[in-house]
C-alpha positions in Angstrom: 65.9 96.4 120.5 68.3 93.6 119.6 70.9 91.9 121.8 74.6 92.6 120.9 78.2 91.6 121.5 80.9 94.1 122.3 84.2 93.2 120.5 87.4 95.1 121.3 90.0 95.0 118.5 93.3 96.4 119.8 95.6 96.7 116.8 99.0 98.4 116.3 97.6 101.6 114.9 94.3 101.9 116.8 91.8 100.3 119.1 88.2 99.8 117.9 85.1 99.0 120.0 82.5 97.3 117.9 78.9 96.3 118.6 77.7 93.3 116.6 74.2 92.0 116.3 73.2 88.3 115.8 73.6 88.7 112.0 77.2 90.0 112.2 76.2 93.5 111.4 78.2 96.4 113.0 75.6 98.4 115.0 78.1 100.9 116.3 81.9 101.5 115.9 84.2 103.7 117.9 87.9 104.0 117.0 90.8 105.5 119.0 94.0 106.1 117.0 97.4 105.7 118.6 99.6 108.6 117.7 102.4 107.6 117.5 101.7 103.9 117.1 104.7 103.2 119.3 107.8 104.8 120.8 111.4 104.1 119.9 113.6 104.9 122.9 116.6 103.2 121.3 117.4 101.8 117.8 115.1 98.9 116.8 112.8 99.4 119.8 109.0 99.5 119.6 107.2 100.2 122.9 103.9 101.6 124.2 102.7 102.3 127.7 100.1 99.6 128.3 98.0 102.1 130.2 97.3 103.8 126.8 95.6 100.7 125.5 93.4 100.5 128.6 92.5 104.2 128.4 91.8 103.8 124.7 89.3 101.0 125.6 87.6 103.2 128.1 87.5 106.1 125.7 86.1 103.9 122.9 83.2 102.8 125.1 82.5 106.4 126.0 82.3 107.2 122.3 79.8 104.3 121.8 77.7 105.9 124.5 77.9 109.3 122.8 76.7 107.6 119.6 73.6 106.5 121.4 74.7 102.8 121.6 72.5 100.7 124.0 75.0 99.2 126.4 72.3 97.4 128.4 71.7 95.1 125.4 75.3 93.8 125.4 75.2 90.1 126.4 78.9 89.3 126.2 82.3 91.1 125.6 85.4 89.8 123.9 88.9 91.0 123.1 91.2 90.4 120.1 94.7 92.1 119.9 98.0 92.3 118.1 100.1 89.2 118.5 103.7 88.9 119.9 103.4 92.0 122.1 104.1 91.6 125.8 103.3 93.4 129.1 105.3 92.8 132.2 103.3 93.2 135.5 104.3 93.5 139.2 102.4 91.8 142.1 99.9 94.7 142.1 99.1 94.0 138.4 100.7 97.3 137.3 103.1 97.4 134.3 106.7 97.5 135.3 107.7 99.1 132.0 106.2 100.0 128.6 104.8 97.0 126.6 107.2 95.6 124.0 105.4 95.3 120.6 105.7 92.8 117.8 107.6 95.2 115.6 110.5 95.5 118.1 113.8 94.4 116.5 116.1 94.3 119.5 118.0 91.2 120.3 119.7 89.8 123.4 123.2 88.8 122.2 124.6 88.3 125.7 122.9 85.1 126.7 123.7 82.8 129.6 124.6 79.2 128.6 121.9 76.6 128.5 122.0 73.7 131.0 124.8 71.3 130.1 122.3 68.5 129.1 120.6 70.8 126.5 123.7 72.3 124.9 124.0 69.5 122.3 120.8 70.8 120.7 122.6 74.0 119.9 125.3 72.1 118.0 122.9 70.9 115.4 123.2 73.3 112.4 119.5 74.0 111.7 117.9 73.4 115.2 120.8 75.1 117.0 120.4 78.2 114.9 116.6 78.2 115.5 117.0 77.9 119.3 119.6 80.6 119.3 117.3 82.9 117.3 114.4 82.1 119.6 116.5 83.0 122.7 117.9 86.2 121.2 114.4 87.5 120.0 112.7 86.8 123.4 112.3 90.1 125.2 111.9 88.3 128.5 115.6 87.3 128.1 116.6 90.9 127.4 114.8 92.2 130.5 116.3 89.5 132.7 119.8 90.2 131.3 119.8 94.0 131.1 117.2 95.1 133.7 117.7 92.4 136.4 116.3 94.5 139.3 113.1 95.2 137.4 112.9 91.6 136.3 113.0 90.5 140.0 109.7 92.3 140.4 108.0 90.7 137.4 105.0 88.7 138.6 103.1 88.0 135.4 103.9 88.2 131.6 100.9 88.6 129.4 100.0 89.5 125.8 98.1 92.8 125.1 94.8 90.9 124.9 95.6 89.2 128.2 96.4 92.5 129.8 93.0 94.0 128.7 91.2 90.9 130.0 93.0 91.2 133.3 91.9 94.9 133.6 88.4 93.9 132.8 88.0 90.9 135.0 90.9 90.9 137.6 91.9 87.4 136.5 95.2 86.5 134.8 93.6 84.5 132.0 94.1 84.7 128.2 92.9 82.8 125.1 94.9 79.8 123.9 94.5 81.4 120.4 96.4 84.5 121.5 99.7 82.8 122.4 101.9 83.7 119.5 105.5 84.8 120.0 108.6 83.9 122.0 106.8 82.1 124.8 107.1 78.6 126.5 104.0 77.5 124.6 103.5 74.0 123.1 101.8 74.8 119.7 101.0 71.2 118.9 99.2 70.5 122.2 98.0 74.1 122.6 99.1 74.5 126.2 102.1 75.7 128.2 105.1 73.5 127.5 105.8 70.6 129.7 108.2 71.3 132.7 110.9 69.3 130.9 110.7 71.3 127.6 113.8 73.1 126.3 111.6 76.2 125.9 111.7 76.9 129.7 115.5 76.6 129.8 115.8 78.8 126.7 113.7 81.6 128.4 114.0 83.5 131.6 110.3 82.8 132.3 108.7 80.5 134.9 105.4 78.8 134.9 104.1 81.0 137.7 104.5 84.0 135.5 102.2 82.7 132.8 98.5 83.4 132.7 95.9 80.6 132.8 94.9 79.6 129.3 91.3 79.3 128.2 89.9 77.8 124.9 88.3 80.2 122.4 84.6 80.6 123.1 85.0 79.9 126.8 84.6 82.5 129.6 87.6 84.4 131.0 85.5 85.8 133.8 83.1 88.6 134.3 83.8 92.3 134.3 84.5 93.7 137.8 82.1 96.0 139.6 84.6 98.8 139.3 84.7 98.4 135.5 80.9 98.2 135.3 80.6 101.5 137.2 83.4 103.1 135.2 82.1 102.2 131.8 78.3 101.8 132.2 78.6 98.2 130.9 76.1 95.7 132.4 77.1 94.1 135.8 78.6 90.6 135.6 79.0 90.9 131.8 80.9 87.8 130.7 84.3 88.3 128.9 84.8 85.5 126.3 88.1 84.2 125.0 88.7 84.9 121.3 92.3 85.0 119.9 95.0 87.0 118.3 94.0 89.5 115.5 95.0 87.2 112.7 93.2 84.2 114.2 90.0 86.2 114.6 90.4 87.8 111.1 90.3 84.3 109.6 87.3 83.2 111.6 85.5 86.5 110.7 86.4 86.0 107.0 84.6 82.6 106.9 88.0 80.9 106.6 87.1 77.7 108.6 85.6 76.1 105.5 86.9 73.3 103.3 88.9 74.6 100.3 89.1 78.2 101.5 92.4 80.0 102.1 92.6 83.4 103.7 94.7 86.3 102.6 95.3 89.2 104.9 96.3 92.4 103.2 97.5 94.2 106.3 100.7 95.8 107.5 102.1 92.2 107.5 100.6 90.2 104.7 99.7 86.6 105.4 98.2 83.5 103.8 96.4 81.1 106.1 94.7 77.8 105.8 92.8 76.4 108.8 93.5 72.7 109.6 92.5 70.0 112.1 96.1 68.7 111.9 99.3 70.2 113.1 101.8 70.9 110.3 104.9 73.0 110.2 104.7 74.7 106.8 108.2 76.2 107.2 110.7 74.0 109.1 110.7 74.8 112.8 108.0 77.5 112.5 104.9 76.4 114.4 101.3 76.2 113.2 99.5 78.7 115.4 96.3 78.0 117.4 93.1 79.0 115.6 90.2 80.9 117.2 88.4 77.6 117.0 89.2 75.0 119.7 91.6 72.3 118.7 92.3 73.7 115.2 95.5 75.1 113.7 96.4 77.9 111.3 99.0 77.0 108.7 100.5 80.4 108.0 103.1 82.0 105.7 103.9 85.7 106.3 105.4 88.6 104.4 106.7 90.8 107.2 106.4 94.0 105.2 103.1 93.4 103.4 100.7 96.2 102.5 103.0 98.4 104.6 104.6 98.8 101.1 101.5 100.7 100.0 102.3 103.3 102.7 106.0 103.2 101.7 105.1 103.9 98.0 102.6 106.6 99.0 105.3 108.4 101.1 108.1 108.0 98.5 106.3 108.3 95.2 102.7 109.3 95.8 102.9 113.0 96.6 100.4 113.8 93.7 97.8 111.4 95.1 98.3 112.8 98.6 97.6 116.4 97.3 94.6 115.2 95.2 93.2 113.2 98.1 93.2 116.4 100.3 91.4 118.4 97.6 88.8 115.6 97.0 88.3 114.7 100.6 89.3 111.1 100.0 92.3 108.9 100.9 95.4 108.6 98.7 95.1 104.8 98.6 91.9 105.1 96.6 93.6 107.2 94.0 96.5 104.8 93.8 94.0 102.3 92.3 94.1 104.4 89.1 97.8 103.5 88.8 97.0 99.8 88.8 94.3 100.0 86.2 96.5 102.2 84.0 99.0 99.3 83.4 98.5 95.9 81.8 98.8 92.7 83.9 102.5 91.8 84.3 103.6 95.5 84.5 105.3 95.3 81.1 107.9 92.9 82.4 108.7 94.6 85.7 108.9 92.0 88.5 109.3 92.8 92.2 110.4 90.5 95.0 108.6 91.8 98.2 111.2 91.2 100.9 111.4 94.8 102.1 111.4 93.2 105.6 113.1 89.8 105.9 111.4 86.7 107.3 112.3 85.0 110.6 112.9 81.6 108.9 111.5 82.1 105.4 113.0 83.4 103.2 115.8 84.1 105.7 117.2 87.1 107.6 119.6 88.0 104.8 116.7 88.5 102.2 116.2 91.9 100.6 113.8 93.4 98.1 114.5 93.4 94.4 113.0 94.8 91.2 114.1 93.6 87.8 113.2 94.2 84.2 113.3 98.0 84.0 113.1 99.7 80.6 112.5 103.2 79.4 108.8 102.5 79.0 108.3 102.1 82.8 106.6 104.7 84.9 105.7 104.9 88.6 102.3 103.3 87.7 104.3 100.2 86.5 106.2 100.3 89.7 103.1 100.4 91.8 101.4 97.6 90.0 104.6 95.5 90.1 104.7 96.0 93.9 101.1 94.7 94.3 101.8 91.8 91.9 105.0 91.0 93.9 103.1 90.8 97.1 100.6 88.5 95.2 103.4 86.3 94.0 104.9 86.0 97.5 101.5 85.0 98.9 100.9 82.5 96.1 104.3 80.9 96.8 103.3 80.6 100.4 99.9 79.1 99.6 101.5 76.5 97.4 103.9 75.6 100.2 100.9 75.2 102.6 99.1 73.0 100.0 102.2 70.7 99.6 102.6 70.3 103.4 98.9 69.8 104.2 97.6 68.0 101.1 94.7 70.5 101.0 93.5 72.1 97.8 92.1 75.6 97.5 89.0 76.6 95.5 88.4 80.1 96.9 90.2 83.0 98.5 88.7 85.1 101.3 90.6 88.4 101.7 90.6 90.9 104.6 92.8 93.8 105.8 93.2 97.4 104.6 94.3 96.4 101.1 91.1 94.3 100.7 89.1 97.5 100.3 90.5 98.0 96.8 88.5 96.5 93.9 91.6 96.8 91.7 93.8 94.9 94.1 91.2 92.1 94.5 90.7 91.7 90.7 94.5 91.6 90.3 94.6 88.9 93.1 91.9 86.8 91.4 93.8 87.0 88.1 97.2 86.2 89.6 96.0 83.2 91.7 93.5 82.0 89.1 90.9 81.6 91.8 87.7 83.5 92.8 88.3 86.1 95.5 85.7 87.2 98.0 85.6 89.9 100.7 82.9 89.7 103.3 80.2 92.2 104.2 82.4 94.1 106.8 85.9 95.4 106.9 85.9 94.6 110.6 86.8 90.9 110.2 89.0 90.6 113.4 86.2 92.1 115.5 83.6 89.9 113.8 85.8 86.7 114.4 86.0 87.7 118.1 82.2 88.2 118.2 81.7 84.8 116.7 83.5 83.3 119.7 81.1 85.1 122.0 78.1 84.1 119.9 79.0 80.5 120.4 79.3 81.0 124.1 75.9 82.6 124.2 74.4 79.7 122.1 73.1 82.1 119.5 73.9 79.3 117.0 74.1 75.5 117.6 77.5 75.1 116.0 80.3 77.0 114.4 79.3 76.3 110.8 75.9 77.8 111.4 77.4 80.7 113.3 79.6 81.5 110.3 76.7 81.2 107.9 74.5 83.4 110.1 77.1 86.1 110.8 79.5 86.1 107.8 78.2 87.0 104.4 79.9 87.6 101.0 80.2 91.3 100.2 81.7 91.1 96.7 83.2 88.4 94.5 85.9 88.7 91.8 86.3 86.1 89.1 89.7 85.5 87.5 90.3 86.5 83.9 91.7 83.4 82.2 94.1 85.2 79.8 95.5 87.4 82.6 96.0 84.4 84.7 98.0 82.6 81.9 100.3 85.6 81.7 100.8 85.7 85.5 101.5 82.0 85.6 104.3 82.3 83.0 105.9 85.2 84.9 105.5 83.4 88.2 107.0 80.1 87.0 109.7 81.4 84.6 110.9 84.4 86.6 109.5 85.0 90.1 110.2 81.6 91.5 113.8 81.7 90.2 114.6 85.2 91.7 115.3 84.3 95.3 117.6 81.3 94.7 119.7 83.3 92.2 119.9 86.5 94.3 120.5 84.6 97.6 124.3 84.6 97.3 124.3 88.3 96.5 122.1 89.0 99.6 124.6 87.1 101.7 127.4 89.1 100.2 125.5 92.4 101.0 125.1 91.3 104.6 128.8 90.5 104.9 129.8 93.9 103.4 127.4 95.8 105.7 128.7 94.0 108.8 132.3 95.0 108.0 131.4 98.7 107.5 
């Protein structure tokens, strides 16, 4: 029987426990869905009892045992989780309140002033606005301001991945590559900010509240005796640092190769390029740590990415939902027929995919837009235009990364739920004019985490060989030259001009909404 690695992937919608072998194959998979994905106790809130995540981890391991998985063959364990979601713990290590998730939209508008010597920073037009936004979006500030008695009891602040690692090992440690969000983290040096940094003054956090940081591929500790007894996992099983879900997804997609860019077709759509050098692709937005020590991810994000597929399905896809029930399939598979029913370019229908505005890019005032309607257009045109609009947005992001980094792209690796559609991947290849590949498994986040553990176990002598041994191409899509020419014309002549021309109208909309 082969040795294996247990990877826990704690996403927004579900938790998955995955057993990988040395070749990166999934031996067993157990999935626990969160229903609902989060709670909304007040407008804009997104919270979840952190105990649910821990219980889901235990339940998933139980399911693996029921499947006949050989837990005694597990040589290491690793965790990847959603980014920018925080758990606040008391001195006993118990959550003081529900975890606050990355989708939470609340802001702290009643902020205490910064120390006098740092106030001049806030007078600078761009930097001042960025610092103010950072402070308002930091949930630690909201907790300190609006729940001060509870805040007084806050001993540690950890990400979801750090919380699960703590429950497994008893140590407050987390991966460097998991620190994404409103934290006192120095992204360039990949460590907690220096004591003199403005970040500490901008936040209510102290250095004592932060977990110890560990490089990807290094040990966070061993599972406790209690956890071994509770789960049936081997005694002293090492728990290895991996990274946030996007960082692991890129590693598990084979993204750490020269000339490769990674597209993630998830709830949030992203384009990422791995780099040895720190670059801010968007002004004052950091490059995030990669799941490879001392590397960075140059990222551009569409906040409402393939969430839009769910939106379309709910609003316009009742027929596909009914047929999917009758045919025992999923509506998303039937929506592919809408893509193939329409020519590239959607007969002149162009969509700008800002259904959820960006933090810094394109800007908080941005909205979605669709132009070019005529009497020939159907909902199939609308669906294809939506997928094309997401592609244009990601293409614009990739071009921005290339300008800032000087790196060129020869190949796209694609992951996430949308990557399971052949029609979407062919459309993407045509739009970018580049070959598109998906890898042999849809579990790319879990595979990336397993790669970190494989390096710890010395299953491979270096990362390149580990990727070659555990990540394989599942399917490749070549671009159609004529389709690409059409897309280039629409992209250059229409799409790139949309936002600059609509920007004043978006600002006017924001003003009108504020006054009513």
